N, C-alpha and C positions, 0 to 999 in steps of 0.2 A: 689824237685819239678818242675811240669812240665810248659812246654813254654805258655801255654795259661794261668794261675794263675799269671805266671811273667809280660805278657802283660797285665792284667786286673789290677794287683800291680803299676803299671808303670801308666796307663790311670788316676786312681786314683789319684794318687799322683799329673800329671799334673793338672788334674781338680783345686784340693786344693790349687794347689799354685795359679790359678787364678780365684779368685772368680768368678762366675755365677750368682752371685746377683748383678747383673750391669745392667746400664742404657746405656752402648755403644757397639760398635763392638769390636771384638777380640781385633783389635790396640790398645785399649784404649782411642782413639781419638773420631773417628765419633759415634754422640749418636744416638739412634736408637729411631725415631720418630714413627715408627707403628709397627706392628706385624701382618701377617697374618698365621694362621694354617692351618692346613690339614692333612687328613689320606689316605696315599697313598693306593687306594683299587686296590685287584687284577683286578679288570674287570671296573676298572675305566679308560681305554683310552680315552674317551673324556673329562673327566672332566683332565688328563696330557697334553691333547693340547691347553686347554682352559687355562691352567696356565702357558702354555709353553709361547702362544702366548701372555696372560698379562702381564707376567714378560720383555719378551721382549719389551713390550710395555713402560712399565713402566720405565726401562732403555733407552730406547729414550728418554724419556719426561727429563732425566735428574736423575732419582732417583738411588741410590745405593742401590744394593740388599746383604744379608749375608746371607745362609741358615746353620740352626742348623740341622743336620741329626737326623731321629728317634731311632738312635741308644743312640743318646746324651738326650732323654728327658724320662722323668720318666717309662711311660707306654710300650716306645720302639716301639712305632706306631707313633708319631704324630711327623710331620717335623713342623719348627718353620721358617718363611722368616722372617727377621729383615731388617726395610727399613731406610732410612737414607735419609735427603733431604740436599744436597749443599748449599751453599752460593748464588749462581748462580740463582739456582732454586727458592729459599727462597725469594729472591729479586726481581725474573718478576713475580710471581705469588702474592706479597704483593704489587706490581704494580696495577695488574689487580684487585685486590680485595679491594683494598682503603684504606689498613691495616695504621691506623693512627702511627705514632712515635714520641719520641720526638727528637726538635730541638734547645731547650732554656731550663733552669732550670726554673721554676715558681719562678719569683721575686715579686710577689703580699705576704704578708704578713696575717696572720690569725691573726688577733688583737683583735679577740672576748674573751672576758674574762666573763667565766660565774660563776656567785654568787653564793657561797660556794661551790663549785667544787669540795672540798675534801669531799663532802657526797658522791660522785660519785665513790672515789679511790677504792672500794673493788671491784665494776661490771667493772672494768677498765683490759684492757691487756696491755703486754708489747707495747709499741712504735713499735720495730721490726716486732712485730706480727700485729697489726693492719694497719702499713705501711710499708710495705715490700719493698717499692719502691720509692725513692724522686720521689718528685712532680716537672712534666715535662708540658710546653708546647710543643704541638703534631699537626704535622701536615701530610696531608696525604704522605704517600712514595712515590717516585720517582727516578725510579731507576737510570735515567740520571741526578739526580743530590744529589749522594751518599755521595758526602762530605758536603753536607748542612745540613747531621744530625747527631747526636751525637753518632757515631757508634765506641765504644772504644773496641771491639770484637766483630768480622761477628758472631763466635759460638755462643753467649751467646747475642746477640743484641734482636733477637728476642726470647719470650718466649716459654718454649715447648707446653703451650697451643695455642700459634699462629703456631707452626711449624706443630703440629699434625692434626690442622685445614686447613692446607696447602696442607698437604700429603691426606688429606680426600677427599679434593674436587679434586684432582689428582685421586686417585681412584675411585670416583665415576664418572670418564668422560673418563674412560681410555678404549678403546676396547679391546675384548679378541677373537675378532674370524676375520680370513682375510675374508671369503666370507659375511659376515654381519655385516657391519660398525656400524650399529645401535646395535648390540649387545655390551654393553659394560656396567660397573660398577661394583663395587664391590657387592653391593646389590644385583644384580642377581645370581653373583657366590655365595653368602652365601644361598641365596634360594634354587639354584639347588644343593648343596649341591660341588661344587668344592672346596673350600674354607668352613672350619667348624668355624672360628672366626676371625676378625680383631678388633683390640682395641690397642689403645698408652699402653705406659708402665707409670706404678705408680713409683715413684720415688725412692723409700725406701719402708722398712716394714712399717706398721704405728707406731708399739710399738718402734722401734728404730732407731738410724738414721742410714743413708747408710754409710758405713767404706771407699767410695772414697770421698776424699775432695771436686770435683769438682761438686758432686752432690748436688741438694740445698736442699734436704730431707724435702720438703714443705708438705710431706703426714705425716709424722712425728708430725711438726710441727700444723699440723690443729687438729691431732688427741689429742694432749697433751692438746690445748687450747680451742678447740671448740666441738668434737663428744665426749667427755666423758660427761656423765650427772652430774656429781659435778661438772660442769661448769656453770651448769643451768641459773644460777643467771649471770653469766659475757656475755658482749657484744660478739658479733659474729664478727669476723676477715675477713668484706665482701671484701675488696681488696684484702687479702689473696686467699678466696675463689672464686673471680673472676679468679685471676694469674693465678689457680691451675687448675679450672674447667670451668671459659669462663665464658660471661656474661650472659646467659640464667640461668645458674644453680645461678650465685651469685645474678640475678633479684628474682631469686624465695625466695631465702633465706633471700633477703633483705626486697622483701613485706611480709613475714610468720613473722619475727623479728619486722616489723612496727607494722603489725596488732594487733601481741601479745602485744605490745607495750601499744596501743591503748586500749586493752580489762581491761587494769587495772584497766581504769578510768573508765569503765561501769560494771565492776565487783564490784568495789565498790558501785556505786551508787545503785547497783541493791543488794546484799546484806545489805544496809542499809535501802532499802525498805522492804527488806524481814522481817529486825530485827522491822522495823517498824510493819509490822504485827503480828509479837511475840506481841510487848508491848503493841500494843493495842487490845488484845485479849478480855480485858474486856469491852470494849465498843459496842463488837458483840450480839447486843440484839435478833438480829434474829435467832442466832443461839441459844443462851439461851432460846427463845421459840420454837422452835425444840425438845429441849434436856427436857423442862418443862413436867412432866408428864402430868399435868393439861391441857396443851396447843398443845402440839407434840403428847404428848402420848395419845390425845382423838381422835386425826386426823385419820380418815381411807382411805386410799388411793386409786386410781384405780388400778387394776391389769397391768402389764408392757404388757403381751402378753396373747391372747386367751386362753381358757381353762383352761393348762396348771398352768399359773400362780392366784395366790391366791391373796385377799387386803394385804394390808400391811399398818406398823401403821409407821406415818409420823416420829417418835422418832429414828426409826432405821437408820437414817440417820445422827443422831447428829454426830458421827467422823467423817463424809466426811463433813459436813456443816464446823464444825471447821477448818478443811485443808484446804478447799476451801476461807475460809478467809484469809488466809495466803497470797496468791496469789492474793486473790480479792479485792482490798479495796481501800482507797483514791489514795495510792501512786502507783497504778495500771496506774491511769492518766497522773501521773506526771513523772512516769519512761517512759511509751510509749511516750511523747512529747520529754521526755530527749533524748530517743535512736535513736527520728528523729532527733535531732539535731548533736547530736554524730557522725552519719553516715554519716553526710554533713563535718564536721571536719574532722572525718579521710579521706574522700575521698580528700579534700583539701590539707588538711597536706601530704598527699602520693604523689599529683601533685609535691609539694615543694620538696619532698623528692626524688621523682625520677628524679625530673629536676637537682638536685645535683649530683646523680648517672651517669646521662646521660654527663653532663660533666667533672665528674673526671674520668671517662670508656671511654672517648672520644667515647661517640655516639651521639652528638649533631647534627651533619651534616648527620648520616647516617638515610636517609630519603627513600622512597619508591625507588625514581630515582635510587640510587644506585645500590639496588637491585634490578630492572632489569638489570643489565648486569650480575645476577647469576641465570639464568633462572635454573631450577629443569632438573636432565638430564631423568626424566620420561617423561618430557614436549617436551625435545628435539627428544627425541626416537619417542613416538605416535604423534607427530603433522608434517605431511609429508608437510603442505603446508607452503609456504614460501610467506614474506610482505618487506617492506622496512620500518624500524624503524625508526620515523621521528626524533628523539632522536639522536640516534649513525649513522644515513645514511647509516646502514648494513641492508642484510638480516637475518632476523633472522624470525624462526619458529611463525606460530600461529594456532587457532581452529578456523576452520570456525562457523559463528556466530550460523546456522541450528544445527549443530552438539551440538555447547556448548549450545543451549536453550533446544537438546532432553537430554541430559544429566543432563542439572539443574533439569529439568520436574520430571524425571523420578526419580532424590538424591530427590526432596523434595516429591515424593509421598511415596517414602518408608520410610523419617522419618515419614509421616506422618500415615502411617500405623504402626508402632513402637509406636507411640503413643498413636492411638488408642487402640494397643493389652496392654499397659499399661490401658489405662481408663478400657478395658472391663475387663482384669484382677479384678479392684480394685470395680467393680459392682459384679464381681464374689466373692469376698470377704465379700462385703457389703449383697448379698445373701444369703454365707454360714452363718453371724452372723444372720438374721431374721430365719433360719432357723430351727436353732441348739438351739437358746435360749430359746424356748417353752420345747425342748428334754432334753437342763440340769435341767430348773424347775421342769418337770416332775420326772428326775432322782433324784436330789437331794432334792425332798422335804421330803423323809423319809431315806436320807442317811445319814449312821453311823457317816459322818464327820460331823453333825452338834452337836454329843455329844462331842466333841473334846472342854477341857478349852480353849486352848490359839487360835489357828487359826481357829474352826468351825465356828465361824460368819463371818468370812474372806473369806472363800469357799462359794461363792454364784454363781449363773448361770450367773451375768454379769462378775464377774472374770473369771469364765472356759471360756465363749463366748469370753472374750477381749484376753485373754492369746493365745488359738487357732486360733484368726482370725490373731494376730499379728505374730504368729510364719507360719502361710502361708505367708502373706502376705509381710515378711521376705524372704522366699526360691521365693517368687515369682521375688522378687526384685533382690535376688543376680542371679537367674539366666537369667533374662531378660538384667542383666546388663554385664555377662558374653557373650551374645549371640550379643548385641546391638553393645558394644564395638569394636567386630569386621567387624560387618554391620557397623558400622560408617567411619573405614579405608577404607572397600572395596569401598563405595559408593564414598569417597572423593576421592580413585585413582580414580574413573570411572571418574570423574568430569576432571580431569587433568588440577590441578590448576597450573599457569602459575611460580610463585615463592615459594619458601617455605614459604615466610609471607603469601600468600594468600591460601596455603593450611593449613596452624595453623590455622586462621584464621576461613575458613570452616569448619575446624575440631571441634573447637571450638564452634560453633554456635551448630554444630550437635549434640555434645555430652552433652553440658548444657542445651538444652532443653529438650534432651531424661531425663537426671537424674533432673531436676527441674518436673518435671513431677510423674516419679517414685517417687522420695524420699517424695514429697511434698504433693501428692495426698490425701494420707491417713490425712494429719494434715489438709489440705482442707477442707475433708469431714468432720471431728469432730469440726473443727469452725466451719463452716458456713451452713452444712446440716443436721449435726445429731439433731433430736429432734426436726427439723423447720418445717416439713412437716408431722404432724402427725394425723392431725384433734383432732375430741375430743370424749369419749366414746360415742358408739351410732352411731358415723358416721366416724370410723377411716381411715384412709390412708392406702392402701396396694402399695406395689411395684409388678409388673407385674400381679396384681389382687390375688394375691397369698397370697405375705407374709406382717406381719404387719408391717408398717414402726420404727425404731429403735426410742427408745426416749433415753433422756438421762442419766448419771449415777446418784442415787438419790441425790450424790451431786450436780449436775450442769454437763454442758457441758464444763468448762472452768478447771475443774479441773481431767477430762478426758485428755485433750486436752494437760494440764500439764504433765500427766502420759503418755501418746503417746510421748511428746517430752524426757521427761528422760530416756524414754527406746529407742528410737531411737539416740539420742545424744551418750547416754553412751554406750550403745550396739555398736555402731558402732565404737566409739572410740578404744574401749578395744576387737574388734573385729579386725581393722585397724589396732593399734599397734601389735596385736601378728601375724599376718599374715605377715605383711610387715619386722618385726622382726627377728620372731624365724625361720621363714619355712627358710631364704635365713644363717641364720648361721647354722640350721641343714644342708643344701644342701652342704655348704663351708666345712661343719665339715667331712660331709661322704666323698665330693669327694677327700680332701688333707690329710684321715687321714694315709696314708702311706706313703707318702712325710714327714710327719713328723717327722720322724724317722730319716733321713739324714742332714746329716751337713749342715749350711748356703749354705757353698759354691758348694755344688752340686745341691741344690735345686734352677735353677735359676731364675731369675726376671719373665718375660717371661711364664714359667711354673707356679709360683706363682701367678701370673695374671690371666691365662688362668684357671686357678681353682676357682676361683670367678666368682660369679653369673652374667652374662651376660645382655644388656639393651634388649636380645629379638632381632629379624630382625626387628620389627619397632622402635628399637634405642630409642635413649634417649627423644625422642619426648612423645613417649606414656606414658615412664614411670613419667617424668614430669607432662603428663596430670593428672595420678592417683593422683596422689597428690595434685596438682592445684584443681580439682575437690572437690576433699575430702575436701580439706579448705575452697572451696568456697560455698559447701552445708551448713557444719557448719557456714558459714559468712549467710549464707542465714534464718538458723534454729534462729539465736541469732537477728538477726531484722524483719523477718516476722513475728515470732511467738513471740517475744520477752513479750508482754503484759501480755498474760498466763502465763510467765516463768521467771521472773527476777533473777535466778539464773541461767538464760541459761548463758551468759557471763562468769560468774565464773567457771562454768564447762568447757566454750572453752576455757576460761586461764589457766588452770590448766593441760587441754591436749594440748595447743600448745608450754607450757613449756617443756613440755615431747616429743610433735613430733619435735619439733627444734633440741633439742638431737638424738632423735634416728634417721631421717631423716639423719643429719650429720655421723651421726652410721653407718648407711647404705653407704650410700656414699662413707666413708672413708676405712672401714674397710671391707665390705661384695660385692663391685660391682667394675669390673673392670672402669679402667679410661673413662669416656666417653669423646670424640669429643668434642671439646669445638664449641660451637654456638654462635653466636652474636647476639643479639638481640637489637632492641631500646627500646623497655621496654615490659611491660606485654600484650601488643597487645589488641585484642577485650575483653579480660578480664576487663578492665578498663571501658567498656562499659557494659557490663555483672553486673559492681557495681554498675556503676550510674541508669539504671533501676530497679534493686534491693533497692537500695536505694527510689526510687521514691514509688516503689511498697507497699513497708514496710510501708510506711504511712498510704497507703490505709488499707493494712489488720489489722494494727493494730487499727485502727479508729473502724471498723469493729468488730473485739474481744471485744473491750471495750463498745460497742453499744449492739451488737446483742450474743456474748459467753459470757460475762458476765453480771452479776445483778447491777452492777453497775448504770448503767439509772433508770432501776426501781424502786430501792431504794430512790436514789435522786427525782424520780419524787412524790414519797410516802411521803415523809419524808416533802416534799416542798408544796405539794400541796393536799395531801389526808390524811395528818396524822390526828389521835386523839385527841381531846383537842385543846388547843389552843397554846401549845410549840408544837415549830417541833423537834419530835422524833420520834424514829424509833418503836416504842411500838405498837403489832398490826398489824404489816408490814405481817408476815405468814399468818394471817388471810386474809388480804385483796388480797396477791397472790395466794389466791387458788381459784379455783369454784367449784361447787356443782352439783353432777349428780344423778339423781334419777335411782338407778340400776334398777328399774322394767323394765326401759325403753332398758336396753342393749338386744342387739340381742342375738339368741341361739349361735351364733358361738363365740360373745365375751364373754358370761355369764362364771366365773370360777365356775369349779365344786360345790365349797364350798362358802360361804361368809357372811356378816356383812353387818352392815347398820349402817348409812349413807354413801356415798362415795363421796370422793374429787377429783379434780384432777387443776393439774398447770396450768391454763390460766387465762385469764380476759375474762370471757362470763357471761353471765347474768342466772341466777339460773331457776331451772324448778318451773312452775307458772307465772312467767314474761310472758308480751305478747310479749320480743323478746329472748324469753329463747333460751341457746344457743347460740346467737349470743355478737359477742366482745362488751366490754361495752366502755363507752368513754373512762375511762381510758386506755384499751388499742391502741386505737390511741393518745391520749394524750402520752403516751410511746413512741410510734411508729415516733411522731412527736419529741419527745426531743431525739429522738437516731441518726435521720436524722440530725438534727440540730448540735449533737456534732460531727458528720463525718465532716461535711462541715465546721464549725469553727475548728477543729481539721486538718483538711488537709490546710485550708487557714493560720493558724497560724504557722504553722509548715512549709508550704512552703516560708510563707514569709522569715520566720527567715533563712531557707536553701538558698533562694535566697541571700538575705543578707549576708549570710557569705563569700558564694562562691565569690561574688562582691568583699566582703571586704580584702580577703585574696588572694594574688596574686599567680597565678602558681608556678611563678620563682622568688626564692630569688633574691634581689636585687645585693647581694656580689657575687651570681653566674651570674646573669646580666653583673657586670662588669668586672669578670672573664672571659667571653666569648668575649667580645668587645677587651678587651686587647689581646686576644689570635690571634683573627682575625686581627687586628692593628699591632701585630707584626710578623704573618705571612707574608702581603703584606709589610711590612719595611724588613724583614730579604731577602724576594724572591727578592726585587728591590734589595738590597745591595749587592744579591748574583749573580745576573746576570750585574749589574752594575761592579762589580771586575772580572769577566768573560770576558765581552766586553772588560774592560781596559786591561786585559790581552793576549786577542787575539790580539787588537792595538797596544800595545808594542810589541808585537810577530812579525807583523805584517812590523811596521817603523823598527824594527832590522833587518827583511828580507830583506827592500829594501836599507836599508841603505848599507846592504854586497853588495847586487849587487850593486846598484850603484857605491861603492866604486872599484869593482871587473872589473865592464865596464869600471873606469877611466883610474886604472892600464893597460888596457889592449890600 
């Protein structure tokens, strides 16, 4: 056997004796808090110099480093730099970052007895999972008062999430150039390729516990109790999520879980409204008249387009009329009012839940003033002007007012340009619908599809136009989303926000404004514009003087709005889950395919995490933005347009039950561990929720009034009914107007036709002195619609404000705990300082006594 083979065998034996699936340095004592990876290029002298200077400065900052040579890596090319932060550095930066740590065990007992709590037992998780740590009173860490806090073991006092947050704080501010001190931060080194990746380590493999007894294996616990779909009916271990991933991700899952829980009530009521529509089918008199061959079968309707479209019988809309009744009935009004109240209850109860989390997660006193100390590294680098901070009385960088105004104006103009681009694309899609409808009508008039037994009657010009236009609209939405996401980040970077909170709030507003217009514009068009500006036969309205304005589907605009919501919601949900779950899994499978054949001891913990999906150079912030915006867009759909589709909350509920577990699975199994981030609450999203809540009352009132047929039916039933009893008989004839087809203009006249001709409107018939002008019934209906909007808005808003006033934002027990904690901090600090003073005075007296005795002896 040759010497090289013997040496190789020895190396393999050594590796197997000490498993590399560990979160500790080679000495087995110092924990790996962060990992940097890089590939040593042949022509990378500049990169080598940057790394050398950067790592030297890290060591000066007190961090301890250990490098894994490329020969030890799976690909033979990648170096791994392991970083450990010792106690002294942890204590220093914990003081700087105002991190809260325990000083006394919580002595307030939770005496809440939930009635019939045994019913919730199947949904509960084990106590050690729900409460991974004892409940403590906490205070801001002070390095000069070490013995004031409950420190049992300095190595485990700060959890890994806090340790990696401190390391990242140092990495993001460490310079890497001797010549230019403004060149600093790991982000820039990642951007210029000096380092390939930077990430904290997962503490174990997700499917099994770590072999190291000192390792917590919290990732395994999260996967076992949270990230598997079989646990979809279980509560979320929010405290463990927060401990492992940090407060930012914890708040996201807390909000998503609470939103999903509240959706249950809306889904049940929506389902009951739908069941009411099914059960009251026989009361649908107007649909019976449409389907009746002696009524609807004798009414010939006006063509839906010029020249190519022929006359059509009203009875052909029989099926769509029945379908529309399922969502356009008396229960629709009740559900619209209910959702206006539901969204208020949701917001108020979320405030209480958020206040509880703020206390439990030590976020109560984390105000904006504290975060001013944590300036963004990019702000410190780009702002060369200095001024005195009135709070800290120290010189700090600032952005001059002229520069700030110019950047804000340019940013606002860019956002308006992109929103205008969306509106232009929607107008283009509308023009497409108008232009191709007649073409499809001409093509399908003698189409072979009409002879198909099952689907022939369903393949109509309206369907073909709607499907192709929806596909084009979907492609445009995806393209604009892809481009604008990057533009929004660029212009937010250009504004140079001062703090991370300010950066996130600015980016949130930009992203949501764009997504709001991008996703909802087509629904607003169908709900409030389509079919509203058509004109009447002989005097149709045209877009750009060329294309005749689009009319509603034969079943009405409400059923089309319902169809639009179903397609958008279900399509986005299915596509989003496939994209967010399947793509990362395939990428990870491909990257780690060769390493799966190696024993666990040879596949190091840092290599395993390196092969996972990263959060990209934009980091955790953008990844969470994608998830949050997706859920908030869904929230908008189920509140803004819910009057047209009561089953929307049920679809959202089913999606969110899946979404919680899919997101948990992605974070736990497919992505590297993110850097922990601390946030006070969901930030600007709170204001967006309030805005949507108020706006939803208005949109639903307008949908019931102008998109639904509810108000015209009620006006007919109680003011224009036939006979002495208030019935709906004769409503169809009453809601139609007559037109003399001999008055058709040549450009409107079909190629062949029948006689007479009807159209949907309230206008005087031919021969009347006010022919083709609106009847008095039209103005009565319009007045009733406006009155309904005013009454519904006032009723819902009064109830909203009353509920908001009635429910306090902070629970009384949380207030008591906060007061108790503040009192104890003052009391314990006072006693602590008093004891120190007594010790000092005692020592001083002893020294004076010894000195006096010595002098007397002399």
